[in-house]
C-alpha positions as CSV (number, residue, x, y, z in Angstrom):
1,M,-149.3,-75.0,12.4
2,N,-148.6,-72.5,9.5
3,K,-151.3,-71.5,7.1
4,Y,-149.1,-72.1,4.1
5,R,-147.0,-75.2,3.4
6,S,-143.4,-74.6,2.4
7,V,-141.9,-76.1,-0.8
8,K,-140.0,-79.3,-0.3
9,D,-138.9,-80.0,-3.9
10,V,-139.3,-78.9,-7.5
11,L,-139.2,-81.6,-10.1
12,Y,-138.9,-81.0,-13.8
13,A,-140.7,-83.4,-16.0
14,D,-138.1,-84.6,-18.5
15,Q,-139.3,-86.0,-21.8
16,K,-138.9,-89.8,-22.2
17,D,-140.0,-92.5,-24.6
18,M,-142.4,-95.2,-23.6
19,D,-142.7,-97.8,-26.3
20,G,-142.6,-95.1,-29.0
21,M,-144.9,-92.7,-27.1
22,P,-143.2,-89.4,-25.9
23,L,-144.2,-88.4,-22.4
24,R,-143.1,-86.3,-19.5
25,Q,-142.4,-87.8,-16.1
26,P,-141.6,-85.6,-13.1
27,F,-141.5,-88.6,-10.7
28,P,-140.2,-91.1,-10.0
29,T,-136.8,-90.5,-11.5
30,V,-133.2,-91.0,-10.5
31,H,-133.5,-87.7,-8.7
32,A,-137.0,-88.1,-7.2
33,D,-138.8,-90.8,-5.3
34,R,-142.5,-91.6,-5.3
35,I,-144.8,-89.3,-3.3
36,D,-146.7,-91.9,-1.2
37,P,-149.4,-92.9,-2.0
38,F,-148.7,-91.6,-5.6
39,L,-146.4,-93.9,-7.5
40,L,-145.8,-92.0,-10.7
41,L,-147.1,-89.2,-13.0
42,H,-147.1,-89.2,-16.8
43,H,-148.0,-86.2,-18.8
44,I,-148.8,-87.0,-22.4
45,R,-149.7,-84.7,-25.3
46,A,-149.7,-86.4,-28.7
47,Q,-151.0,-85.9,-32.2
48,V,-152.9,-89.0,-33.3
49,R,-151.7,-90.0,-36.7
50,D,-154.4,-90.2,-39.3
51,D,-152.6,-92.8,-41.4
52,I,-152.9,-95.5,-38.7
53,P,-156.2,-97.2,-37.9
54,L,-157.5,-96.1,-34.4
55,R,-157.6,-99.8,-33.3
56,H,-153.8,-99.7,-33.5
57,A,-153.3,-96.3,-32.0
58,G,-152.8,-95.4,-28.3
59,V,-152.0,-98.2,-25.8
60,G,-153.0,-101.7,-26.5
61,P,-154.1,-104.4,-24.0
62,H,-151.9,-104.6,-21.0
63,P,-152.3,-105.8,-17.4
64,H,-152.3,-104.1,-13.9
65,R,-152.5,-105.4,-10.4
66,G,-152.3,-103.7,-6.9
67,F,-153.0,-100.0,-7.6
68,S,-155.2,-97.5,-9.4
69,P,-154.1,-96.2,-12.8
70,V,-156.0,-92.9,-13.2
71,T,-156.3,-90.9,-16.4
72,F,-157.2,-87.2,-16.3
73,I,-158.2,-86.0,-19.8
74,F,-157.4,-82.5,-20.8
75,E,-157.8,-82.7,-24.6
76,G,-159.3,-85.2,-27.0
77,G,-160.6,-88.4,-25.3
78,V,-159.8,-92.0,-24.3
79,H,-161.6,-95.1,-25.3
80,H,-161.3,-97.6,-22.4
81,R,-161.9,-101.3,-22.7
82,D,-161.0,-104.0,-20.2
83,S,-161.2,-107.7,-19.4
84,R,-164.1,-107.2,-17.1
85,G,-166.4,-106.0,-19.9
86,N,-166.1,-102.3,-19.4
87,N,-166.2,-100.3,-22.6
88,S,-166.5,-96.5,-22.5
89,V,-165.3,-93.2,-24.0
90,V,-164.4,-90.2,-21.8
91,H,-163.6,-86.9,-23.4
92,A,-161.8,-83.7,-22.3
93,G,-162.5,-82.7,-18.8
94,G,-163.3,-86.2,-17.7
95,T,-161.5,-88.9,-15.7
96,Q,-161.1,-92.6,-16.0
97,W,-160.4,-94.2,-12.5
98,M,-159.7,-97.9,-12.5
99,H,-159.0,-99.9,-9.3
100,A,-156.9,-102.7,-10.8
101,G,-157.2,-104.9,-7.7
102,M,-156.4,-108.5,-8.2
103,G,-155.8,-108.0,-11.8
104,I,-157.3,-106.6,-15.0
105,V,-156.3,-106.2,-18.7
106,H,-157.2,-102.9,-20.4
107,S,-156.5,-100.8,-23.4
108,E,-156.4,-97.0,-23.9
109,R,-157.2,-96.0,-27.5
110,P,-158.2,-92.7,-29.1
111,P,-162.0,-92.4,-29.5
112,A,-163.6,-92.7,-32.9
113,D,-164.1,-88.9,-33.1
114,I,-160.5,-87.9,-32.2
115,H,-159.8,-86.3,-35.6
116,E,-163.0,-84.4,-35.5
117,T,-161.9,-82.7,-32.3
118,G,-158.4,-81.8,-33.5
119,G,-156.6,-85.1,-33.4
120,V,-154.7,-84.4,-30.1
121,Q,-154.8,-86.4,-26.9
122,E,-153.5,-84.7,-23.8
123,L,-153.8,-86.4,-20.5
124,I,-152.2,-87.0,-17.1
125,Q,-152.0,-90.5,-15.8
126,V,-151.3,-91.0,-12.1
127,W,-150.8,-94.3,-10.4
128,V,-152.3,-94.3,-6.9
129,N,-151.1,-97.1,-4.7
130,S,-153.7,-99.4,-3.1
131,P,-153.4,-100.3,0.6
132,A,-152.1,-103.9,1.2
133,A,-155.6,-104.9,2.5
134,H,-157.2,-103.9,-0.9
135,K,-154.6,-105.0,-3.4
136,M,-156.5,-108.2,-4.2
137,D,-160.0,-106.7,-4.3
138,Q,-162.2,-107.3,-7.3
139,P,-161.3,-104.7,-10.0
140,S,-163.6,-101.8,-10.7
141,Y,-163.8,-99.0,-13.3
142,F,-165.3,-95.5,-12.7
143,P,-165.7,-93.2,-15.7
144,L,-166.4,-89.6,-14.7
145,H,-167.5,-87.1,-17.4
146,A,-166.8,-83.4,-17.4
147,A,-170.5,-82.6,-17.0
148,D,-170.6,-84.7,-13.8
149,T,-167.5,-83.3,-12.2
150,P,-168.2,-80.7,-9.4
151,V,-166.4,-77.3,-9.7
152,V,-165.2,-75.0,-7.0
153,T,-164.5,-71.4,-8.1
154,S,-162.1,-69.0,-6.4
155,E,-163.6,-65.8,-4.8
156,D,-162.2,-63.7,-7.7
157,G,-163.8,-66.0,-10.2
158,L,-160.6,-66.6,-12.1
159,I,-159.7,-70.1,-10.9
160,K,-162.0,-73.1,-11.5
161,V,-161.1,-76.3,-9.6
162,H,-162.7,-79.6,-10.7
163,V,-163.1,-82.0,-7.7
164,I,-162.7,-85.5,-8.9
165,A,-161.9,-87.4,-5.7
166,G,-161.8,-86.3,-2.1
167,E,-163.2,-83.0,-1.0
168,L,-162.5,-79.2,-1.4
169,N,-164.3,-76.5,0.6
170,G,-167.2,-78.9,1.4
171,V,-167.6,-80.1,-2.2
172,K,-167.0,-83.8,-2.6
173,G,-165.7,-85.6,-5.7
174,P,-167.8,-88.5,-7.1
175,V,-165.0,-91.1,-7.4
176,P,-164.6,-93.5,-4.4
177,T,-161.0,-94.2,-3.3
178,L,-159.4,-96.9,-1.3
179,S,-157.5,-94.5,1.0
180,P,-157.8,-90.8,1.8
181,V,-156.9,-89.0,-1.5
182,N,-157.8,-85.7,-3.1
183,T,-157.3,-85.1,-6.8
184,F,-158.3,-81.9,-8.5
185,T,-157.7,-80.3,-11.9
186,A,-157.7,-76.5,-12.3
187,E,-157.8,-73.8,-14.9
188,C,-156.4,-70.5,-13.7
189,K,-156.8,-67.2,-15.5
190,K,-154.0,-64.7,-15.2
191,G,-154.2,-62.8,-11.9
192,G,-156.4,-65.4,-10.2
193,S,-155.5,-66.5,-6.6
194,M,-156.9,-69.2,-4.3
195,Y,-156.2,-70.9,-1.0
196,I,-156.4,-74.7,-1.1
197,P,-156.7,-76.4,2.3
198,I,-154.9,-79.7,2.7
199,P,-155.3,-82.3,5.5
200,T,-152.2,-81.9,7.7
201,D,-151.5,-85.7,7.5
202,H,-151.4,-85.7,3.7
203,H,-148.5,-85.6,1.3
204,A,-149.2,-83.0,-1.4
205,F,-147.9,-81.8,-4.8
206,I,-149.1,-79.8,-7.8
207,Y,-148.1,-80.2,-11.5
208,L,-148.2,-77.4,-14.0
209,L,-149.2,-78.5,-17.5
210,D,-148.4,-75.0,-18.8
211,G,-148.4,-71.4,-17.8
212,E,-146.8,-69.7,-14.8
213,L,-147.8,-69.9,-11.1
214,K,-146.6,-68.3,-7.9
215,V,-146.9,-70.3,-4.8
216,E,-147.2,-68.5,-1.4
217,G,-144.1,-69.2,0.6
218,G,-142.3,-70.4,-2.5
219,S,-141.4,-69.0,-5.9
220,V,-142.8,-68.7,-9.4
221,Y,-143.0,-72.0,-11.3
222,T,-143.6,-72.8,-15.0
223,G,-145.1,-75.6,-17.1
224,F,-143.8,-79.1,-16.8
225,H,-142.8,-78.7,-13.2
226,A,-144.1,-80.6,-10.1
227,V,-144.0,-78.7,-6.8
228,V,-143.8,-81.0,-3.8
229,F,-144.7,-79.6,-0.3
230,H,-143.6,-80.2,3.2
231,E,-146.2,-81.4,5.8
232,D,-145.8,-78.1,7.7
233,G,-149.0,-76.2,6.9
234,E,-152.7,-76.3,6.5
235,G,-152.8,-75.5,2.8
236,I,-151.3,-73.9,-0.2
237,G,-151.8,-70.5,-1.8
238,I,-151.6,-70.1,-5.6
239,I,-151.5,-67.0,-7.8
240,A,-151.6,-67.3,-11.6
241,E,-148.9,-65.1,-13.2
242,E,-150.2,-66.4,-16.6
243,D,-153.1,-68.6,-17.7
244,T,-152.2,-71.9,-16.2
245,R,-153.6,-75.5,-16.2
246,L,-152.9,-77.3,-13.0
247,F,-153.1,-80.8,-11.4
248,I,-153.4,-80.9,-7.6
249,A,-153.0,-84.1,-5.6
250,T,-152.9,-84.9,-1.9
251,G,-153.0,-88.2,-0.1
252,K,-152.5,-89.8,3.3
253,P,-149.3,-91.9,3.0
254,L,-149.7,-95.6,3.3
255,N,-146.2,-96.2,4.7
256,E,-146.2,-99.7,3.4
257,K,-143.4,-101.6,1.6
258,I,-143.5,-101.5,-2.1
259,A,-142.4,-104.2,-4.5
260,A,-143.0,-103.4,-8.2
261,N,-142.3,-104.7,-11.6
262,G,-143.8,-102.9,-14.6
263,P,-147.6,-102.9,-14.3
264,F,-147.7,-104.8,-11.0
265,V,-147.3,-103.0,-7.6
266,M,-147.4,-105.2,-4.6
267,N,-145.8,-105.4,-1.1
268,T,-143.4,-108.3,-1.6
269,E,-141.3,-109.8,-4.5
270,T,-143.2,-113.1,-4.1
271,E,-146.5,-111.3,-4.7
272,V,-145.1,-109.6,-7.8
273,L,-143.9,-113.0,-9.2
274,R,-147.4,-114.4,-8.5
275,A,-148.9,-111.5,-10.4
276,M,-146.7,-112.2,-13.4
277,R,-147.6,-115.8,-13.3
278,D,-151.3,-115.1,-12.9
279,Y,-151.3,-112.8,-15.9
280,Q,-149.4,-115.3,-18.1
281,I,-151.9,-118.1,-17.3
282,G,-154.9,-115.8,-17.9
283,K,-156.2,-115.2,-14.4
284,M,-156.5,-111.5,-15.1
285,G,-158.8,-112.2,-18.0
286,I,-158.4,-111.6,-21.7
287,L,-159.3,-108.5,-23.7
288,I,-160.4,-109.0,-27.3
289,E,-161.0,-105.5,-28.7
290,D,-163.8,-105.1,-31.2
């Protein structure tokens, strides 16, 4: 087994519109499939308008079933409310990890202090598929704040990796997951280098929010690119050509059939239709925002 994984694909995150919200999506696209168990990645950086009440900004109440929509916050913050009674704000450097399970309705609004902190929301949202055996579990919500997120620093002190879920160099992330998954965010100073071990049975990719990064065995990549790796090595090596912010994800593939429609990700079309019906008749609860 090689020390370094080779690069399988490089995906540019084209900008698209989602109900009036501009975002970047490197996968899935017409050119790129999902990266099992990761279903999609959205990168959003938006100025929150000051002429709109915050209760109408962001993303209003909407349902999910069968996977975990996870929000990694880089700037600003997110106010999460859901139909299970959870109500919390997580600011930059934190994460909101929600297991949608059998069904939940939630909203994602800017926090009350968003204009005091610059008025910008920047985040990555990743959908992590749930194993079939857990798709109808009771929903749960795990807010992780920056101060509670463990950090691993490179030997040269120039790269800081925040361990949210999984494990890196013996440091474990606080968020429990339904299948073997590692999710990290990193800040790399120019000239910093680091080796990141990856379980050999995991799929793996990185996404650059900005900057410029060289990958051992690959090339130099710039912001808005996802780099997907083959399963042919024990880890990846990164060298920061410029200051760079980075998202890193690895996961053991579920290798299960996927049937999806919008916010519902199940294993069969019948299960998706049942999810749509259950939402319509109120089985996923009702969210009334204050």
